[in-house]
N, C-alpha and C positions, 0 to 999 in steps of 0.2 A: 927907331921915325922914319923917318924921310921926311924932307920938306912936304909941304902945299901946292903942290901943282896939278895941270892937267894934262893923262899921262896921250899921249899919240893914239897908241896903238890898243888900246882897251879902256876904250868907251862909245857910247852908243847913244848921245845927244850931245853932248859938252864935250862931254871927259870927265863932270866935278864930283857924281859919284863914285869912279874908277881911287881920282885925287884921294879927297877922302878919306877911302880905304883903305887906302895903300899908308898912309898916314895916319891911322889907326890901329893896322895892320886885321881889319876885319875883311869881308870881303865883296868884292863890287856886287854880286849880286846880290844880297844884303841890304847894303847901304841905299840900291833901289830900287829893294821892295819895303825897306826902311818910309824912304820920301816917297813914293806914290801911297803907304796907305795912309800917311802923314796927310798928304791931299787932298783928304779923304774929309781930318778936320778942317775949322775954320780956322786962320789964321795966315800968319807973311811969307809960309812955302813955297809958295815959286817965287815972292818976288826976294826970297834969299838963294833963291839957285840965280833967279839972271843975275845977280847979284855976286856971287860963288862968281861964275859963267866970267864974270866983266875981270875981276880983280883977281882967278887966279891966272898966273902965267901957264904958259905953258912948258911943259918939259923939254927941252934939247934935241934928249933921247928918240 
């Protein structure tokens, strides 16, 4: 496993889903799909995404 960072080259919006996918060994598109589907349910998913965007550092390379 790698550290939780946002990659520069695989991001679509902010790189949060790609960073989570790299951290846990999943495919980035799978994490993106799960996030979009979870937004259909009530809850703070979008706010969690925004917090992760601010909290996760960018990968330096």
